[in-house]
Steps between C-alpha positions, in 0.01 A plus 500: 500500500159393651503325840381134514197591690392770253576279205280229651218742571516654149495143353190407710329814375601423142361143542175656634510306819353792701220718380520833677264801533599789723235737636513813708298578821198622290492162336611640161714278279862642488664233286439156353785267402528309182389168658175674630437669173529168310291304766212753524533633137554849643646815333665751725355790294155367600560409858761742643322734745191292509341349810619153567144405593410529136720179470429348838148627605503322850852628598497713825785751448481649850537141645801435282680809634415419861736200506861464394428162322194286425385243258143475373278366241289734283323508174632673184280625221678492171331581166168364647658181652507459875746266672669455845854603558750482793643845593804539727518858615826667617513866628783702353615839643678707237603848626184660655267273303354161571421249233363141500656240276248233400653163399237311299485121457258230371516275809685433821791308353574796271459748784724298724768498227463882482535559868868417499581769253274772629740631753780506241273659247397768753865573573577514129192720445613738773844532332330559173272763646799663651668504161175622346485788749851595410434497130170690544697771683766534238356374173218499264326156510255339267378155440324382175351186382658304209301723255645816650177608698599673824397318800686695766673835537652655816450860620819625334374387158182716554708795637735505201247418226233728666241225434293355783518126571147459351602657178803272460376159628348307201679707239832439319806717511385664176330736740844658576651456154683820401528414129882557545594137428455313173281196455811288457617612854185363667499192268842404617397564859211260478700238314756507779258463801268258313806266468538512884799728491536816713493823303681808601493848348388861510163616404349838438132513636239760489305599815131584517568875494705447170840549669769252420716296731775237456515175681782245532307181471553130579224257406503155657286229362323262753497147349253219557588126522508485124770777497268740337444860642169546673569858623771761506653714766618843387736683732579854395710798634429846380806653318335801352746748662797285382366477149440875483853563639641260237295675226627839614855355530477371144389836375773674690759265370369545150519870532848475643612284214352756255680777684822302508472438120431869434795602714738228351402614141566871579753521779819371642417299818729361769453381857773486754522378858565740788867501433465596137566150352293453182243209532292579192539679168257502202583457134516879439769540761711241323438649159607851609789403714619228257564270799320173514284401794759262660758790491275742679319276770719471798691825422431853611428795268877595513535264206334783277659799699618749245716698737307821394342551839679584821512266802276760689234455231467137584529554873207731485309246294557229762428741790154567340390137421660365831245723678217341310448792265467489128797638300471662157777627273695459181805270487770452242587131460757305300398199284718186473629617157628826646224729372319732734127535554282723715194377700227690685492287830239438761609276789231381737578331842286197603443524885484211747299480831768691675485787256840421347557451124563136413534540119491773240311529166662721236306608198692692229428653174773563251547878419839483310367667196332773706827567698695505180256752343514720819874500489509592128245774560700638782811496289312672215352764744852568633625548140201725411567710806865511386405601149269773639782637712737486191234676288464758759870568510504513122229763489682684763818503291298609198357794700843595620688440171226623263266750649768618754754574227233677286414725783864571567536595138206740538661656805815582301299639206304724749828645648616586141174696440565710815830626338381540149138452367502239207198381310673184389570412863145562588382262224743241630358552849138443379606182315683369809198571720272321251731199505512489885117518518452217253766286671322550837173398342645182352661376825240645750269203483797270568578690814149498626600478873653838428184643677586259774853641526387859485176512692485174695291178531155643532506736194660228293221250591232763451634566148502126420138469628389782271665329198335159592161663552533647151607177338291247683219696642590381859352691789773512775441619857830628613566590872834572649683618806875540429679793651857420392714408203644151479825395347504479119539124499198442742269758316588343164417142612185612677395687179565200279309262727202738506531535124510122450202429741280771332590384144416129607161607630422689186597202282368200702270595791210590275413805714458873434568611859813482731608626834857611579624620833859609624520552868800596699515314842753542788754266369380396156313600188182299409386483134165331421355439151142346506264407207167339508565298187482127425785398729649152470553179696847538666515116561475433122639808323869511436681831560552701180791716390333814639476351850869375486600855393319653788645241748846557371475876530356474859787272590755761358385755755444253783118545480227244556252439213170312570246400235144406621248397244153336514339367188216732367563745793827680423862537572697699755880567473660629816863623508658577841829696459698553830666832559872496545788740465553383140132530401458873600666805339 
């Protein structure tokens, strides 16, 4: 609310009682009020910065500044017309600068009526100058006439726009128009201030060097006695950094929304507080678990605990995330309808300023079908291995019951010949020998690891490599350092793993060269099969039956199987077989 004194002074100025011109120590016109402009038909754009003697030729500026107050009569030359005017001069000190305020009147009566308000005007002017100084230091200031022509700019306007004062005065704000805002935007602005109403908004401008800057703008109309704007004061504060931050924030939020949408569409998402209480779940979580959102939020994940995992499993999980580390693993959960489902889970702790987790984000992907397939394949591999062992026993029985009996019969016939030569017995012996040979030929390929049983792992593998080279044309570099025989079970499984790996390389690796090494270490045997074929992406390719077979055989002999593959570079299979009492003959 304005003070009565200020309101009185403002009313006097509005009523044009006092015509004022302020000059600096050089005699240059600094400002002209509305009353003076109307009385002398002056335009600030024409007179600002000009010598006051162009208006009052006989005025002695030095004499004015030598006294604190004086009243004098002088002539004024306006548009070719000369007349006498009474001037009351008051010195004003504003900061480190001195100014003279000229109060102008027609005669002594008017001058006397002006004297009573000069002190109050000076005090008000001092307050206004202080306010102007504060605004100039903090804001971008411009004054335009009623047609929008700039009549005043402060230093900050020049600094931000990179235009000089001379380039701005006499121009409109189109000089800094960025083209960002529509014509309707500026039409509404002008309609607002032309009606005498203050306009506030944010404007994007263009500096002289073509860079852009944003300003938070307030435009205040100055009204004449008819209530019509005669000039406009624009106070602006630069907000470029804020607008840039807002734009970046909007982009980041948009990216986060896109990311959230992608995750929500593809994954099961939940957020819990530091105690594990669920605070957020997405639709996929509800769909998979068959619980609705209200049933999940406020509960812990115990609501879907399947009982499959041990307490130690979950203790280790909580130990990991409680330290602020990410936990990854596979969890079997139980849905509301009693069905089970598997999820590949990543739990990410959110850390506060003290480095402690304050909430956890869990992102899960359902892998029930994969886990079911793995289980079925493992069962199938166990059955296959069992069938292989059954077949091996069957062949062993055939050898014993068939070939063994035939050979025993031959032995009896041979003993008879010793006592009495008999051509008929000789013919029977020849027939039995032929039958034995044929029977051995028929089952020998079924008992291929017989080389393995008789001669050991290295000869058996070399024999297989020769057969593969003949069939597939694969060149194999085979190196080995094995000085001992291993148990039958260990040698058989190593042989089958090597056989499977080489066969897979021949069929799928699209290579004609392979390296195989078998090296005996102090406490283990290391087998390595490497090809330079097409390889595969391990993150996208599902394990085949061949790999499951090799893994199952490795597990049977407590060995470690590792497969490393790089797309278009090749694949390496490494088998580490630990030595034990059971693995060595």
